[in-house]
C-alpha positions in Angstrom: -22.2 -32.8 3.5 -24.6 -30.9 1.2 -25.3 -27.4 0.1 -27.4 -26.8 3.2 -24.3 -27.5 5.2 -22.4 -24.9 3.2 -25.2 -22.3 3.8 -24.9 -23.0 7.5 -21.1 -22.2 7.3 -22.0 -18.8 5.8 -24.5 -18.2 8.6 -22.0 -19.0 11.2 -19.4 -16.7 9.8 -16.9 -19.4 8.8 -17.3 -18.6 5.1 -18.1 -15.3 3.5 -20.2 -14.7 0.4 -16.9 -14.0 -1.5 -15.6 -17.4 -0.5 -18.9 -19.0 -1.7 -18.9 -17.1 -5.1 -15.3 -18.2 -5.7 -16.0 -21.8 -4.8 -19.1 -21.8 -7.1 -17.0 -20.5 -10.0 -14.4 -23.2 -9.4 -17.1 -25.9 -9.5 -18.5 -24.4 -12.7 -15.1 -24.5 -14.3 -14.5 -28.0 -13.1 -17.9 -29.2 -14.5 -18.0 -32.1 -11.9 -20.4 -30.6 -9.3 -18.0 -31.8 -6.6 -18.8 -30.6 -3.0 -15.3 -31.6 -2.0 -13.9 -29.2 -4.6 -16.4 -26.6 -3.5 -15.5 -26.8 0.1 -11.7 -26.9 -0.6 -12.0 -23.8 -2.8 -14.2 -21.9 -0.3 -11.9 -22.7 2.7 -8.8 -21.8 0.7 -10.3 -18.5 -0.1 -11.4 -18.1 3.6 -7.9 -19.0 5.0 -6.2 -16.6 2.6 -8.5 -13.8 3.6 -7.8 -14.4 7.2 -4.0 -14.3 6.8 -2.9 -17.8 5.8 -1.2 -18.3 2.4 -2.8 -21.8 1.8 -5.1 -24.5 3.3 -3.4 -27.5 4.9 -5.7 -30.4 3.9 -4.1 -32.9 6.2 -4.6 -30.6 9.1 -8.1 -29.5 8.1 -9.4 -32.9 7.0 -11.8 -34.4 9.5 -12.2 -31.1 11.4 -15.6 -30.0 12.6 -16.3 -26.6 11.2 -19.4 -25.5 13.1 -22.5 -26.6 14.9 -25.0 -25.1 12.6 -28.5 -23.9 13.6 -30.7 -25.4 16.3 -30.1 -29.1 16.4 -28.4 -29.5 13.0 -25.5 -31.8 12.9 -22.0 -30.1 12.7 -20.3 -29.8 9.3 -17.3 -32.1 9.1 -14.5 -31.8 6.6 -13.8 -34.9 4.4 -11.2 -37.4 5.3 -7.8 -36.0 4.1 -6.9 -39.0 1.8 -10.3 -38.9 0.1 -10.3 -35.2 -0.1 -6.9 -35.0 -1.7 -7.8 -37.8 -4.1 -10.9 -35.9 -5.3 -8.9 -32.7 -5.8 -6.2 -34.5 -7.8 -8.9 -35.5 -10.3 -10.2 -32.0 -10.6 -9.4 -29.9 -13.7 -9.1 -26.7 -11.7 -6.4 -28.1 -9.4 -2.9 -28.4 -10.6 0.5 -29.4 -9.4 3.2 -26.7 -8.6 4.2 -25.1 -11.9 0.9 -25.8 -13.7 -1.3 -22.8 -14.5 -4.5 -23.8 -12.7 -6.7 -21.7 -10.4 -5.8 -23.9 -7.4 -2.4 -25.5 -6.8 -1.9 -28.6 -4.6 1.7 -29.2 -3.5 3.4 -32.4 -2.4 2.7 -31.5 1.3 -1.1 -31.5 0.8 -1.3 -27.7 0.9 -3.8 -26.0 -1.4 -3.1 -22.5 -2.7 -4.8 -19.9 -4.8 -2.5 -19.8 -7.8 -1.4 -16.3 -7.4 -0.4 -16.9 -3.8 1.5 -20.0 -4.7 3.4 -17.9 -7.3 4.1 -15.1 -4.9 5.6 -17.6 -2.5 7.6 -19.4 -5.2 9.1 -16.2 -6.6 10.0 -14.9 -3.1 11.6 -18.2 -2.1 13.6 -18.4 -5.3 14.9 -14.8 -4.8 16.1 -15.5 -1.3 17.5 -19.0 -2.0 19.5 -17.6 -5.0 21.0 -14.8 -3.0 22.1 -16.8 0.1 23.9 -19.5 -1.8 27.2 -17.6 -2.0 28.9 -14.5 -0.8 29.3 -11.3 -2.9 32.6 -11.9 -4.7 33.1 -8.2 -5.3 33.5 -7.4 -1.6 36.9 -5.9 -0.7 37.4 -7.6 2.7 40.5 -5.4 3.6 38.5 -2.2 3.0 35.6 -3.7 4.8 37.7 -4.5 7.9 39.0 -0.9 8.0 35.5 0.4 7.7 34.1 -1.9 10.4 36.9 -1.1 12.8 36.3 2.7 12.3 32.5 2.7 12.5 32.3 0.0 15.3 35.2 0.7 17.6 36.2 -2.1 20.0 34.5 -1.8 23.4 36.1 -2.7 26.7 34.0 -5.8 27.0 34.5 -9.1 25.3 30.9 -9.5 24.1 30.2 -9.8 20.4 28.9 -6.5 18.8 26.0 -7.9 16.9 25.5 -4.6 15.1 29.0 -5.0 13.7 28.1 -8.6 12.7 24.9 -7.3 11.0 27.0 -4.7 9.1 29.5 -7.3 8.0 26.7 -9.7 6.8 24.9 -6.9 4.9 28.0 -6.2 2.9 29.1 -9.8 2.1 25.6 -11.1 1.4 23.1 -9.9 -1.2 20.2 -10.7 1.1 20.2 -9.9 4.8 17.7 -9.7 7.6 18.5 -7.6 10.7 16.0 -8.5 13.4 15.8 -7.0 16.8 13.5 -5.7 19.5 12.8 -2.0 20.2 15.9 0.1 20.8 18.4 -2.4 19.5 19.7 0.1 17.0 18.5 -1.4 13.7 18.3 1.9 11.8 21.5 3.3 13.4 23.2 0.1 12.1 21.8 0.7 8.6 23.3 4.1 8.4 26.7 2.6 9.0 25.9 -0.2 6.5 25.1 2.5 3.9 28.5 4.1 4.6 30.3 0.8 4.2 28.4 0.1 0.9 29.4 3.5 -0.5 33.0 2.8 0.4 32.9 -0.5 -1.4 31.3 1.1 -4.4 34.2 3.6 -4.7 33.8 6.0 -7.6 30.8 4.1 -8.9 27.6 5.7 -7.9 25.5 3.5 -5.6 21.8 3.7 -6.3 20.0 3.2 -3.0 16.4 3.2 -1.9 14.9 3.3 1.6 11.4 2.1 2.1 8.8 1.0 4.6 5.3 -0.4 4.5 3.5 2.8 5.8 4.1 6.5 5.4 4.7 6.9 9.1 7.3 4.1 9.2 9.0 5.7 6.2 9.1 9.1 7.8 10.6 7.5 11.0 13.2 5.7 8.9 14.1 8.9 7.1 14.5 10.8 10.4 16.6 8.1 12.0 19.0 7.9 9.0 19.4 11.6 8.9 20.2 11.7 12.6 22.5 8.7 12.5 24.6 9.7 9.5 25.5 13.0 11.0 27.3 11.1 13.8 29.3 8.7 11.5 33.0 8.5 11.6 33.5 8.7 7.8 34.5 11.3 5.2 31.9 14.0 4.4 31.7 12.8 0.8 30.4 9.5 2.1 27.9 11.2 4.5 26.6 13.4 1.7 26.0 10.4 -0.5 23.9 8.5 2.1 20.3 8.9 1.0 17.9 10.6 3.4 14.6 10.3 1.5 12.5 7.2 2.3 9.2 6.2 0.7 6.5 3.6 1.1 7.0 0.4 -0.8 3.9 1.2 -2.9 5.4 4.5 -3.9 8.8 3.0 -4.6 7.2 0.4 -6.9 4.9 2.9 -8.5 1.4 2.1 -7.5 -1.2 2.1 -10.3 -4.4 3.8 -9.1 -7.3 1.4 -8.9 -5.1 -1.6 -9.7 -3.1 -4.3 -7.7 -0.2 -3.9 -10.1 2.8 -1.6 -10.1 4.8 0.2 -12.8 8.0 -1.6 -11.6 7.9 -5.4 -11.9 9.8 -8.3 -13.4 9.6 -6.6 -16.9 10.4 -3.1 -15.7 12.9 -3.4 -12.8 13.8 -0.7 -10.4 17.0 1.2 -11.1 18.7 0.4 -7.8 21.7 -1.4 -6.3 20.6 -1.6 -2.7 17.1 -1.5 -1.1 16.5 -1.2 2.7 13.0 -2.1 4.0 12.2 -1.1 7.6 9.3 -2.6 9.6 9.5 -5.7 7.5 7.2 -7.7 9.8 4.3 -5.6 8.5 4.9 -6.5 4.8 2.6 -9.2 3.5 3.6 -12.0 1.1 2.1 -10.4 -2.0 3.9 -7.0 -1.5 7.2 -8.6 -0.6 7.1 -10.9 -3.6 6.3 -8.0 -5.9 9.2 -6.0 -4.4 11.8 -8.7 -5.0 10.5 -9.4 -8.5 11.2 -5.7 -9.3 14.8 -5.8 -8.1 17.7 -6.2 -10.6 19.6 -9.4 -10.5 22.6 -7.9 -8.6 20.7 -5.7 -6.3 21.1 -6.2 -2.5 18.1 -6.3 -0.2 18.2 -5.6 3.6 15.2 -6.2 5.7 14.9 -4.6 9.1 12.2 -5.7 11.7 11.3 -7.5 14.8 10.5 -11.2 13.9 8.5 -11.5 17.2 6.0 -8.7 16.3 2.6 -9.2 14.8 2.5 -10.4 11.3 1.1 -8.4 8.4 -2.7 -7.7 8.2 -2.8 -9.3 4.8 -1.8 -12.9 4.0 1.5 -14.3 5.2 4.0 -14.0 8.1 6.9 -13.3 5.8 9.5 -12.1 8.3 8.8 -14.9 10.8 9.0 -17.5 8.0 12.3 -16.1 6.7 13.8 -16.1 10.2 12.3 -19.5 11.1 10.9 -17.7 14.1 10.9 -19.8 17.3 14.1 -21.7 16.3 17.8 -20.7 16.6 20.3 -21.4 13.7 24.0 -20.6 13.8 26.1 -19.4 10.9 27.9 -21.8 8.6 31.5 -22.7 9.2 32.7 -20.9 6.1 30.8 -17.8 7.0 32.1 -17.9 10.6 35.7 -18.2 9.4 35.4 -15.1 7.2 33.6 -13.2 9.9 36.5 -14.0 12.3 39.1 -13.0 9.8 37.4 -9.6 9.3 36.0 -8.8 12.7 38.0 -11.0 15.1 34.8 -12.5 16.5 34.9 -16.3 17.2 31.2 -17.2 17.4 31.6 -20.6 18.9 28.2 -21.9 19.8 26.6 -19.6 17.2 28.2 -21.7 14.4 26.3 -24.7 13.0 27.6 -27.9 11.4 27.0 -26.7 7.8 30.1 -26.1 5.6 28.2 -24.4 2.8 26.5 -21.0 2.8 22.8 -20.9 3.4 19.9 -18.8 4.6 21.2 -19.1 8.2 24.1 -16.8 7.1 21.8 -14.0 6.2 19.9 -13.7 9.5 21.3 -11.6 12.3 19.5 -11.0 15.6 20.5 -7.9 17.5 20.7 -8.6 21.2 21.4 -5.4 23.1 18.7 -2.9 23.8 19.9 0.7 24.0 16.4 1.9 25.0 15.7 -0.3 28.0 18.2 -0.8 30.8 18.9 -4.3 32.0 16.5 -3.7 35.0 13.7 -2.4 32.8 10.3 -3.9 33.5 9.2 -3.5 29.9 12.3 -5.5 28.8 11.7 -8.3 31.3 7.9 -8.4 30.6 8.4 -8.5 26.8 10.9 -11.4 27.2 8.4 -13.4 29.4 5.6 -12.8 26.9 7.9 -13.8 24.0 8.7 -17.1 25.9 5.0 -17.8 26.3 5.2 -17.6 30.1 1.9 -16.0 31.0 2.1 -16.7 34.7 5.7 -15.4 34.8 4.6 -12.3 33.0 1.8 -11.6 35.5 4.2 -12.2 38.4 6.6 -9.7 37.0 3.9 -7.0 36.7 2.4 -7.6 40.1 5.8 -8.0 42.0 6.1 -4.2 42.5 9.7 -4.6 41.5 9.4 -2.5 38.3 7.8 1.0 38.2 7.4 1.0 34.4 4.9 -1.9 34.2 1.5 -2.0 36.0 -1.5 -4.3 36.0 -5.1 -3.3 36.7 -8.1 -5.7 36.6 -10.4 -4.9 33.8 -13.4 -2.8 34.9 -16.9 -3.9 33.9 -18.2 -2.4 30.7 -20.5 0.1 32.6 -17.6 1.2 34.8 -14.9 1.7 32.0 -15.6 5.4 31.6 -15.2 6.2 35.3 -12.1 4.1 35.6 -10.5 5.7 32.5 -11.4 9.3 33.4 -8.1 10.2 35.1 -5.9 8.4 32.6 -7.6 10.0 29.6 -7.5 13.5 31.1 -3.8 13.3 32.1 -2.7 11.5 29.0 -4.3 13.8 26.4 -4.7 17.0 28.4 -1.1 18.2 27.7 -1.4 18.1 23.9 -4.9 19.5 23.8 -3.7 22.6 25.7 -1.0 23.2 23.1 -3.1 23.4 20.0 -1.5 26.7 19.0 1.8 25.0 18.1 1.5 22.4 15.3 5.0 21.0 15.8 4.9 20.7 19.5 1.4 19.1 19.5 2.7 16.0 17.8 5.5 15.5 20.3 3.0 15.9 23.1 0.4 13.6 21.5 2.8 10.8 21.2 3.4 10.9 25.0 0.3 8.7 25.5 -1.8 6.3 23.6 -4.5 3.7 24.4 -4.0 0.5 22.5 -6.8 -1.9 22.0 -6.6 -5.6 21.1 -9.8 -5.4 19.1 -11.5 -2.9 16.9 -15.1 -3.8 17.7 -16.8 -4.5 21.0 -17.1 -2.5 24.2 -13.3 -2.6 24.7 -12.5 -2.1 21.0 -10.9 1.0 19.5 -14.2 2.3 17.9 -16.1 2.3 21.2 -13.1 3.5 23.3 -12.6 6.5 21.0 -16.2 7.6 21.5 -15.7 7.1 25.3 -12.5 9.2 25.3 -14.3 12.0 23.5 -17.1 12.0 26.1 -14.6 12.2 28.9 -12.6 15.0 27.2 -15.9 16.9 26.6 -16.9 16.5 30.2 -13.4 17.8 31.2 -13.9 20.7 28.9 -10.8 19.8 26.9 -12.6 19.5 23.6 -15.8 20.7 22.1 -17.0 17.9 19.7 -20.4 19.5 18.8 -19.1 19.5 15.3 -17.5 16.7 13.4 -14.2 18.6 13.1 -13.0 20.3 16.3 -9.6 21.6 17.4 -7.4 18.9 18.7 -9.2 16.0 17.1 -6.5 13.3 16.1 -7.2 11.4 12.9 -5.7 8.3 11.5 -5.5 7.8 7.7 -6.8 4.3 6.9 -6.2 4.2 3.1 -3.3 5.3 0.9 -4.0 8.6 -0.9 -1.2 9.0 -3.5 -2.4 12.4 -4.7 -2.1 13.9 -1.2 0.9 11.7 -0.4 -1.0 10.6 2.7 -0.7 6.9 3.6 -2.4 4.3 5.7 -1.2 4.8 9.3 -0.4 8.5 9.0 -1.7 10.5 12.0 -2.8 14.1 11.8 -4.4 16.6 14.2 -7.1 19.1 13.5 -5.9 22.7 14.3 -6.8 26.3 13.5 -4.9 27.5 10.5 -3.5 31.0 11.1 -2.8 31.4 7.4 -6.4 30.9 6.5 -7.5 34.5 7.3 -9.4 36.1 10.2 -11.5 33.1 10.8 -8.6 30.7 11.5 -10.4 27.9 9.6 -9.6 24.4 10.7 -7.1 22.2 8.8 -5.7 18.8 9.4 -2.0 19.0 10.1 0.4 16.1 9.4 4.1 16.0 10.3 6.3 15.8 7.3 9.5 13.8 6.9 11.5 17.1 6.6 10.5 18.1 10.2 7.8 20.5 9.1 4.0 20.2 8.8 1.6 19.7 5.9 -2.0 20.8 6.2 -5.2 19.9 4.3 -8.8 20.9 4.4 -10.7 18.2 6.3 -13.0 17.6 3.3 -10.0 16.5 1.2 -9.4 13.5 3.4 -11.1 10.4 2.1 -10.8 7.6 4.6 -9.9 8.2 8.2 -10.9 7.6 11.9 -10.4 9.2 15.3 -7.3 7.9 17.0 -7.1 8.6 20.7 -7.3 4.8 20.9 -5.9 2.5 18.2 -5.7 -1.2 17.6 -2.3 -2.8 18.3 -2.1 -3.8 14.7 -2.4 -0.1 13.6 0.2 0.9 16.2 3.0 -1.1 14.6 5.9 1.1 13.7 5.0 3.7 16.4 6.5 4.6 19.7 4.8 6.3 22.7 6.2 7.4 26.1 3.3 5.7 27.9 0.9 3.0 26.7 -2.4 1.9 28.2 -3.2 -1.6 26.8 -6.9 -2.4 27.0 -7.7 -6.1 26.7 -11.2 -7.5 26.0 -13.2 -9.3 28.8 -13.4 -12.5 26.8 -10.9 -14.5 24.7 -10.6 -13.9 20.9 -8.5 -15.7 18.2 -6.6 -12.5 17.5 -5.3 -12.5 21.1 -1.8 -13.9 20.8 1.6 -13.4 22.4 2.7 -11.5 19.3 -0.1 -9.0 19.9 0.8 -8.6 23.6 4.5 -8.3 22.8 3.9 -5.7 20.1 1.7 -3.6 22.4 4.2 -3.7 25.3 7.1 -2.7 23.1 5.4 0.3 21.7 6.1 2.0 25.1 9.3 3.7 25.8 8.8 4.7 29.4 5.9 2.8 30.9 3.0 0.4 30.1 -0.2 -0.2 32.0 -2.3 -3.2 31.2 -6.0 -3.5 32.0 -7.3 -7.0 31.6 -8.6 -10.3 32.8 -5.8 -12.6 34.1 -7.2 -15.7 32.3 -7.6 -13.8 29.0 -4.0 -12.5 29.3 -2.6 -16.0 30.1 -4.5 -17.6 27.2 -3.2 -14.9 24.8 0.4 -15.3 25.9 0.2 -19.1 25.4 -1.1 -18.7 21.9 1.1 -18.0 18.9 0.0 -16.7 15.5 -0.6 -19.6 13.3 -0.6 -18.9 9.6 -0.3 -21.7 7.1 2.4 -21.2 4.6 4.9 -23.1 2.6 7.5 -20.4 2.6 9.3 -21.6 5.8 9.6 -25.1 4.3 10.8 -23.7 1.0 13.6 -21.8 2.7 14.5 -24.0 5.7 13.3 -27.5 4.6 16.7 -28.6 3.4 18.4 -27.2 6.6 16.5 -29.4 9.1 
């Protein structure tokens, strides 16, 4: 391998110029002109940029990276043993704990130093908090609270919401995972009530957070609704917080900087933090959050471990839950649980006597959104199990009215095929543009989800296609950039306007602007009102009749049209299909190629990380 080979990797898209610049800098610091160090540094940068936390040298060693141009020979990675030996001699590569630009661990994984540190600090935080129960818990008081808030049902099944509430009080770290409609936020409202009862006269400082502004608003709305229905004294209800914020806002983002005001040296003033939509949180942000927590603070993560991982590096929630594997609770935990709740978990108990991470993970099982005969429920389970053929059979069986399959039309025929769906899906909200509050409810009745952003079936092209259809149907007049009814998605956090990545607004006439009814972009507020801004005040945004599945996370729509590409892509995974399907509350229609669908369902997201080993290695 030589530098010409490296140039070919850039030409083929395997490496970026950023990867190359970083690798050159590493070689300069090393002073050895080693191509093996160069390639390792470049690939580590590339893998981190694409979502992995590190580069597995044993897995990558000997791999063919690309065919190059014309008849050039493919670039092949060095033999793992030789490669690792060269890196161990390099001055820019250190062992875990050494302050070097690159860190090589004992499992032959190579990290950028800052990502190794993020992983290490997060693993230390979790490991420390799952070793033992909270000694200050009043189990008698907890039992009374649980019995009141989770009354015994007629059936003998375990109430996993009650188990989750118990776990959140006796452990200082807890993950409550569950699919759509399993009641994660409703359970948290009860957990907050129990925590306030445990605190007694002491004021409990609580923070509610989520990775995006829209997710934070939904958490806030859910808590407000749920707490009004709690069976507890008014003084407890009044003390349950209603305001939620983004994690960035909670930590105090510093404009133009990756740092936050709250960190290990300036901790948050909190006793309990709840993070919703935790599957969307990347390794760096989660690590920065836990470093800013006081030693005795409790952390509760809510999310669906089977959803898509974060856009940035890491698959934190999946790694924490050891996604794909089932672990029971320890014997000591199960005994305490039975004494307080009466539940004997039996097969859900493992052979461990000591507390561990397995005691802090609770999977909610019952969906209150989908009935047992729901097609969306059955389809999501088949996809989660990796059964592509079974999933297709379910859709095509005609047994379920809420799931449908249509073969993907050719590129030139997409507009004609989509005409009716677009006109019916968006017509209702476009005819209601005089009512800002009603328009958001109507707009969320339908959305087109795309697997990709680019390409003829990607969200960029589909949004343009939708505008052409709506113009032809005389539902919009897009002769100008800003027209009444245009939906926009904020794509970058704007802390001055308090608009965040993922927030959706709609352009409407502003009756308060004078006789001209000038256009403003209206956004729903967490208080159930609307906020409005002049379009020119928005910095980064895009039209959002269609949105990528990644951007749809944390949202719910009555009906979803999932548009798959005509060829396979590495981003097509079962997590993507599952996430898209479960955005729908009432029905989902999939347009795709059967082979592309089967391949996607058979493929899991693979992100290299050492977090799972750090948390679960001693368990297995």
